[in-house]
C-alpha positions in Angstrom: 38.5 18.4 -60.8 39.7 15.6 -58.2 38.1 13.2 -60.8 34.5 14.6 -60.6 34.3 15.3 -64.6 30.6 15.5 -65.4 29.5 16.8 -62.1 30.8 20.3 -62.6 29.2 23.0 -64.2 30.7 26.7 -65.1 28.8 29.6 -64.1 28.5 33.4 -64.8 27.1 36.0 -62.5 26.6 39.8 -63.4 25.5 43.0 -61.9 26.0 44.7 -58.5 27.3 41.7 -56.8 29.1 43.2 -53.8 26.5 45.8 -52.4 23.3 43.8 -53.0 25.1 40.7 -51.4 24.4 38.4 -54.4 27.8 36.9 -54.8 28.5 36.1 -50.8 25.1 34.5 -50.9 26.0 32.5 -54.1 29.4 31.3 -52.2 27.7 30.3 -48.8 24.8 28.6 -50.5 27.4 26.2 -52.4 29.0 25.4 -48.9 25.9 25.1 -47.1 24.9 22.3 -49.7 28.0 20.5 -49.3 29.3 21.6 -52.8 32.7 23.1 -53.8 33.5 25.8 -56.1 36.5 27.5 -58.0 36.7 31.5 -58.5 37.9 31.2 -62.3 37.3 35.2 -62.7 36.2 37.9 -60.6 35.7 41.5 -61.7 34.5 44.5 -59.3 33.0 47.5 -61.2 34.9 50.5 -60.5 32.2 53.1 -60.4 28.8 53.0 -58.9 26.9 52.5 -62.3 29.6 49.5 -63.3 28.5 45.9 -63.0 30.5 43.5 -61.5 31.3 40.1 -63.1 32.4 36.5 -61.6 32.9 33.4 -63.2 32.8 30.2 -61.3 33.3 26.4 -61.5 30.7 24.6 -59.3 31.4 21.0 -58.2 29.1 18.5 -56.9 29.3 15.0 -55.6 27.4 13.5 -58.3 25.0 14.7 -60.8 22.0 14.7 -58.9 24.2 16.7 -56.2 25.2 19.0 -58.9 21.6 19.7 -60.0 20.6 20.4 -56.7 23.3 23.5 -56.4 22.5 24.4 -59.6 18.8 24.9 -58.9 19.6 27.2 -56.1 22.1 28.9 -57.9 19.7 29.7 -60.8 17.3 31.5 -58.2 20.3 33.8 -57.7 20.9 34.7 -60.9 23.2 32.1 -62.3 23.8 32.1 -66.1 25.2 29.4 -67.6 28.0 30.7 -70.6 26.7 28.5 -73.6 23.6 29.5 -74.8 21.5 27.0 -73.9 17.8 26.3 -75.5 15.0 26.2 -73.3 13.5 22.5 -73.3 9.3 22.5 -73.9 6.9 19.7 -73.4 3.1 19.8 -74.8 0.6 19.7 -71.7 -0.9 16.3 -71.6 -4.2 17.5 -71.0 -6.3 20.6 -69.6 -4.5 21.8 -65.8 -2.0 18.6 -66.4 2.0 19.4 -66.4 4.5 17.6 -68.0 7.4 15.9 -65.8 9.9 17.9 -64.5 7.9 21.4 -65.4 9.6 24.6 -64.3 7.9 26.6 -61.5 8.4 30.3 -61.5 9.8 32.7 -59.0 8.3 36.3 -59.2 11.5 37.8 -60.6 11.8 39.1 -63.9 12.6 36.0 -66.2 13.7 35.0 -69.6 13.7 32.0 -72.2 16.1 31.3 -74.8 13.7 30.0 -77.4 14.5 29.3 -80.6 17.8 31.4 -80.4 16.0 34.4 -79.3 15.2 35.5 -75.4 11.8 35.9 -74.8 10.9 37.8 -71.5 8.3 36.0 -69.7 5.2 38.3 -69.2 3.1 38.2 -66.1 5.8 36.8 -64.1 4.9 35.4 -60.6 5.5 32.8 -58.3 4.8 29.2 -58.4 3.4 29.6 -61.7 4.7 27.6 -65.1 5.9 29.0 -68.4 4.2 28.4 -71.7 5.3 29.0 -75.0 2.2 30.5 -76.7 2.5 32.1 -80.6 6.3 32.8 -80.3 5.8 34.4 -76.6 6.3 33.5 -73.3 3.6 33.4 -70.6 3.6 32.8 -66.9 0.1 31.0 -66.1 -1.2 29.1 -63.3 -1.9 25.9 -63.5 -5.7 25.9 -63.7 -4.9 28.0 -67.0 -3.0 25.2 -69.0 -4.7 23.9 -72.0 -3.9 20.4 -73.3 -1.0 20.8 -75.9 0.6 24.1 -74.5 4.4 24.0 -74.7 5.7 23.9 -71.2 8.9 25.2 -70.2 10.4 21.9 -68.4 13.9 21.8 -66.3 16.0 25.3 -66.1 18.0 25.3 -69.1 17.7 28.2 -71.2 15.7 30.2 -68.3 17.3 33.2 -66.9 16.4 35.0 -64.0 17.5 38.7 -62.7 16.8 38.9 -59.0 16.0 42.6 -57.5 19.4 44.4 -56.3 20.0 47.4 -54.1 18.9 50.4 -55.4 22.1 52.2 -56.8 20.8 55.9 -56.2 19.4 57.1 -52.4 15.9 56.5 -52.2 13.3 57.3 -49.5 12.7 53.5 -49.3 16.6 52.7 -48.7 16.6 53.6 -45.0 13.9 51.5 -44.1 16.1 48.6 -45.3 13.4 45.9 -45.9 13.1 44.8 -42.3 10.2 44.4 -40.2 10.3 46.5 -37.1 7.8 48.8 -34.8 10.9 50.4 -33.4 10.9 52.8 -36.1 10.5 56.7 -36.6 7.1 56.4 -37.8 7.0 60.0 -38.9 9.7 60.4 -40.5 8.8 57.0 -42.2 5.3 57.8 -43.2 6.8 61.2 -44.7 9.2 59.0 -46.6 6.3 57.1 -47.8 4.4 59.9 -48.9 6.8 61.6 -50.9 7.7 58.2 -52.6 3.6 57.9 -53.5 3.8 61.4 -55.0 6.9 60.7 -56.8 5.7 58.0 -58.3 2.4 59.4 -59.5 4.3 62.2 -61.2 6.1 59.7 -63.1 2.9 58.3 -64.3 3.0 55.1 -62.0 -0.2 53.5 -60.6 -1.0 52.4 -56.9 -2.8 49.8 -55.4 -4.7 49.7 -52.2 -5.3 46.3 -50.5 -7.4 47.1 -47.2 -9.3 45.1 -44.9 -12.3 46.1 -42.6 -10.0 47.5 -40.0 -9.6 50.5 -42.0 -13.5 51.4 -41.0 -13.2 49.9 -37.4 -10.3 51.8 -36.7 -11.3 55.2 -37.9 -9.1 55.4 -40.9 -12.3 55.4 -43.7 -12.3 59.0 -44.3 -8.6 59.1 -44.9 -8.6 56.5 -47.5 -11.7 57.7 -49.3 -9.6 61.2 -49.3 -6.9 59.3 -50.8 -9.2 57.8 -53.6 -10.5 61.2 -54.2 -7.4 63.0 -54.7 -6.2 60.5 -57.0 -3.4 58.9 -55.0 -5.0 55.5 -55.6 -5.4 53.5 -58.7 -6.8 50.2 -58.0 -8.7 48.9 -54.8 -8.4 45.4 -53.8 -10.5 43.8 -51.1 -13.3 41.5 -49.9 -17.0 42.0 -48.7 -16.2 43.1 -45.3 -14.2 46.3 -46.1 -17.3 47.3 -48.4 -20.1 46.6 -46.1 -18.9 48.4 -43.3 -17.8 51.3 -45.1 -21.3 51.5 -46.5 -22.5 50.6 -43.0 -20.8 53.7 -41.9 -22.3 56.0 -44.6 -26.1 54.6 -43.9 -25.9 54.1 -39.9 -22.7 55.6 -38.8 -21.5 52.4 -37.3 -18.9 50.0 -38.2 -19.7 46.3 -37.5 -22.2 48.0 -35.0 -20.0 50.0 -33.2 -20.2 54.2 -32.6 -16.6 54.8 -34.3 -16.5 57.8 -31.9 -17.5 56.1 -28.8 -16.0 52.7 -29.4 -19.4 51.3 -27.9 -21.9 49.0 -29.5 -25.2 50.7 -30.4 -28.8 49.4 -29.4 -29.9 47.3 -32.8 -26.2 47.7 -34.2 -25.6 44.2 -34.5 -28.5 44.4 -37.7 -26.5 47.0 -39.3 -24.2 45.1 -41.3 -27.1 42.9 -42.7 -29.3 46.2 -43.3 -27.1 47.6 -45.4 -26.6 44.0 -47.5 -30.1 44.0 -48.1 -30.5 47.7 -49.1 -27.3 47.2 -51.6 -28.9 44.3 -52.9 -32.5 45.8 -53.6 -30.5 49.1 -54.9 -29.1 46.8 -57.7 -25.6 47.0 -56.2 -22.9 49.6 -55.1 -22.7 52.0 -58.4 -26.7 52.0 -58.5 -26.9 52.8 -54.8 -24.4 55.9 -55.6 -26.3 56.9 -58.9 -29.7 56.7 -56.6 -28.1 58.9 -53.8 -28.6 56.1 -51.3 -24.7 55.9 -50.6 -23.2 59.6 -50.5 -19.7 59.1 -49.2 -16.6 56.6 -48.3 -14.1 54.6 -49.8 -16.7 52.9 -52.3 -18.4 55.8 -53.4 -15.5 57.7 -53.9 -14.3 54.4 -56.3 -17.6 54.7 -58.2 -17.1 58.5 -58.4 -13.9 58.9 -59.5 -13.9 55.6 -61.8 -11.4 53.8 -59.5 -11.5 50.0 -60.5 -12.3 47.9 -57.5 -11.9 43.7 -57.0 -13.8 42.3 -54.0 -12.7 38.5 -53.4 -15.4 36.9 -51.6 -15.0 34.1 -48.7 -16.9 31.4 -46.9 -17.3 34.2 -43.8 -19.1 36.3 -46.0 -22.7 37.8 -45.3 -24.7 38.3 -48.8 -22.4 38.9 -50.0 -22.5 42.6 -51.9 -23.7 42.2 -55.6 -20.0 42.9 -56.6 -18.1 40.6 -54.5 -16.6 38.0 -56.7 -17.7 34.5 -55.1 -15.8 32.1 -57.0 -12.1 32.2 -55.6 -10.3 31.3 -58.9 -12.3 33.7 -60.9 -11.4 36.6 -58.1 -7.8 35.6 -58.4 -7.8 35.8 -62.0 -9.5 39.6 -61.7 -6.8 40.6 -59.4 -3.9 39.5 -61.3 -5.7 41.5 -64.3 -6.1 44.2 -62.4 -2.6 44.2 -61.3 -0.8 43.8 -64.5 0.2 47.9 -64.8 0.8 48.8 -61.0 4.1 50.0 -59.6 3.2 50.1 -56.0 1.0 48.3 -53.5 0.0 49.4 -49.7 -1.5 46.4 -47.5 -3.3 47.9 -45.2 -4.5 45.5 -42.1 -5.7 42.2 -44.3 -3.2 39.1 -43.6 -5.5 37.0 -46.1 -5.6 39.4 -48.8 -2.2 40.8 -48.3 -0.7 37.5 -49.0 -2.9 36.3 -51.6 -1.8 39.8 -53.3 1.7 39.6 -52.7 1.8 36.0 -54.6 0.5 37.8 -57.5 2.8 40.4 -57.6 6.3 40.5 -59.3 9.6 41.6 -57.2 10.0 44.8 -59.1 6.5 46.3 -57.8 7.3 48.4 -54.6 5.4 46.8 -51.7 4.4 48.1 -48.2 2.6 46.1 -45.5 0.9 47.9 -42.6 -0.4 46.0 -39.7 -0.5 46.2 -36.0 0.4 42.3 -35.8 4.1 41.8 -36.7 3.2 38.2 -37.7 1.3 39.7 -40.7 4.3 41.4 -42.2 6.4 38.3 -41.5 4.0 35.8 -42.9 4.0 37.8 -46.0 7.8 37.9 -46.6 8.2 34.2 -45.5 5.6 33.2 -48.3 7.7 34.8 -50.9 7.1 38.7 -51.1 10.7 39.4 -49.9 10.6 43.0 -51.6 7.9 43.8 -48.9 8.7 46.5 -46.4 6.9 46.2 -43.0 5.5 48.9 -40.9 4.1 47.5 -37.8 1.7 49.9 -36.6 -1.9 50.9 -35.8 -4.0 51.1 -39.2 -6.2 53.8 -37.7 -3.2 56.1 -37.1 -0.8 55.3 -40.1 -3.8 56.1 -42.9 -5.0 59.4 -41.4 -1.2 60.6 -40.9 -0.4 59.5 -44.2 -3.1 61.0 -46.2 -2.0 64.3 -44.2 1.7 63.8 -45.3 0.4 63.5 -48.7 -1.5 66.9 -48.8 1.7 68.6 -46.7 4.3 67.3 -49.0 2.4 68.5 -52.4 1.8 71.8 -50.7 5.9 72.0 -50.4 6.3 71.0 -54.2 
């Protein structure tokens, strides 16, 4: 081994290594980091359902260089043949981590603790793993308590990166890239069919929506999707709810007539009057019960018992009583609400989309719709690589999607 004994590690990879481009990326990454490798064994699956297997030796310049390479290999699903035990150290204090703590990805993760592989629960990016009562939990730094056994280093930790679907799916043709040069009608129909198929299997769908849904005239379509059972969770902020209710009470959104796109006299006060009325009523639910709020997105959530989380921001007026103004509490509420969600559709809200994306495991199908390509790009760049970007006007997308859902249901 060219006299570099001690700076060598044997690694294994198993899965759909060729068509998912995992193995080429492994070799490219090693070379990009100025490392060396030897392929000891490579078996290609003979059938579509068969896994491929590779065993390689990675060589670093020194121990630190090897560890740098192994860190990147770990992200790509590398397995160390010997069953190494995960290392844990107690947290020195509340919200205080031991040195060299392990930082999670949002891929399915397992740890080898006391001879048993434990699946890490509630996995998400940029968190830590705590062993509590024989379970491996993925937690944020603010959830760490003194004495928690925190995973340190990467020994005994196994990541399973996502692979390309083996069967043809509606999402396969979209390829995961971001472009406005897409056959939008075909794409929306594919998304509608995917939603219907998921719902038939008992799956759950969350919508992350910004106030542009109201401003662009997509409100009634989203309300219809909620009413017809296509939405199981709504995540948003104060603005979406305020302008949705403003439309119900005054026929304007941000003081603008939706039909003409022109401001109405005194319309600049409408959102403040809306907030005042809902606070006086005791909240959105009580406004619905009292007959004050009779239609729209929030109305349908209340009438159909669809949970929602409204996260506050420094820009909010009011806010409405249901808005969670403590951002850490809002994040926790969103994380808890997303636990059983299988698909997330993000609609024209950069901040909420990125925030929710950071809470999602990579196994959740994610669709981000925005007229600004930068929103989708930033979402993917910040780790939500599984997201499919649809660059289009939300005012056109949501009504078309709702129409396709109704048409697809009739065909079935």
